[in-house]
N, C-alpha and C positions, 0 to 999 in steps of 0.2 A: 723770286730769284735773289740771292744775296749778292750784293756788290762786293767784289774782292777787297775793296778798301775798307769794308766793315770788319774784316777779319784781322785781328791783331797778331803779333808774332807768336803768342802762345797758341792761338787757334791754329795757325799755320803749322806750328811744330806738332801739335796733336794730330793734324791731318797727315802729316808726313810719317809720323810714327805708326799710325793706324794703317796706312798703305803698306808699310813694311811688314806689319804683323797685326792682323785684325783680331787675333785672339789674346792680345796683350792684356794683362790684368790692370785694373785701374790704378793700383798702388805703383806698379812699375811704370805705367804711362805717366802718372803724375811726377814721379821721380825724374824721368827722362826729360820732361818739359819744364821742370823747375817750379812746380806748384804743389800744394798739398792735395790729397785725394778728393775731399769733398768738392772744391771748386773745379777740379778736373772733371769729375763726374757730371757736374752741372754744365760745363762747357760742351762735353760730348753730347749730352742730352739736347742742348740748344742747337748744336750743329746738325743733329738729326731732325729736330723739329723744323728747322729752317730749310731743310732739304739739301744742305751741303754734303752730308753723308747720306747717300741714298740707301745703302745697305751694307752689311758686312756679311760675307759668305765665303765659303771655301771655293777655290779655283781647282777644278778637277781635270785630270788628264783624260781627255775623251778617248784616246786610243786604248788606254787600259780598261775602259768600260765598253770596248767593242766597236767604237766608231772609228773605223780605219780611214774614212774619207771625210775631209772637210772641204767645202766649196763655197765660194762667194757667188751669189747668183744675182744678176741685175735683171730687174723686171721693168718693162715699159707697158703702161696701160693703154688701152684703146682710147679712153677718155679720162680726163682728170676730174670727173664730176664727183661731188660729195658721195653719192650712192655707190659709185664704182670704187672709190677709195675705201669707203667703209666696208664694202663687201670683201675686198681683197684683204684688208687688215683683219677682219674677222676670220677669214680662212687661215691666215698666217698665225693668228693667236691660237687657233685650235690645233696646230701642228707642233708637237713637242720637239721634233728634230730640227726645227728652225730655231737656232739659238739666239739670234739677234736679227732685228729688222730696223733699217733706217729708211725714212722717207726723205727723198732728195729732190733737188730741182735740176733742170737740164734734161738731157736725153734719157736718163734713167730716173724712173719714178721711185723705185724701191731697191735697196741693196740688202740682201739676206745672207746671213752666215748659216749654212746648213751642215748638219752632221748625218752620216750614213754608215752602216756597217760594211758596205761594199760599193764598188762602182755601179753595179747593177741596181742596188737600192737607191743610189743617188739618181740614176737614170729614171727610175720609176717616180721619184719625187719631182723631177723636172717635167715628166709627162703629166703629172697632176697639175702643175702650174700651167702647162700649155693648154690643158682642158678647161681652165677657168675662163668664163666668158669675158671677163674684164681685161685679160692679158693679151697684149699685142705682140710683144717680143721678149725673148729670154736669152740671156748670155750667162754661161757658167765659167767660173774661174777656179779650177781645182787648186787647192793649197799644196805646195810642195814642202814648205817648212815655215817656221816661225822664228826668224832671226832676232826679233825684238818684241817683247810684251811688257812694256814699261808702265809705271804709275803715271797718274795725272801730274803734270808739273805744278809745283807749289809756288804761288806768286812770292817773289822776294828771294827764292832759293837761287843760288848762284848759277845753277844749270837751267833755270827757267827764264824765258825771255821776259823783259819788263812789259807791263801794261802801258799802253800809250793812248 
């Protein structure tokens, strides 16, 4: 993991620009951050190698692809043993309509973001979770809207809180 203080102003500007437009050409990116293209390309490569940039990909509109229902699903396992966690994570990894999975602490062990073409299809997905031997409890939170889908705050940016 990179310490945010290891990132200089140019790195932070590169990250900010890439979050705005991941398809930006290197020449344009270099111009926007005030350096020439070769060092800009080296910096982007270094940010990728260090894991600061995990990936650059398109953000798709799930509804236009037939997924009318998005739901967050909290899962509580019966036991938090390594084998139960591994089995659940393997089942989640095999399901393409689970878009994201977070492992949590507290009353909820996992929080999933699930997509489905219909309410009935989401119900069938929930029944699959219920049938898993590791699962103790399930709660579903259907999404009504997405009022905010923002970028990761860039340290040093006026809108980002300072590190302490």
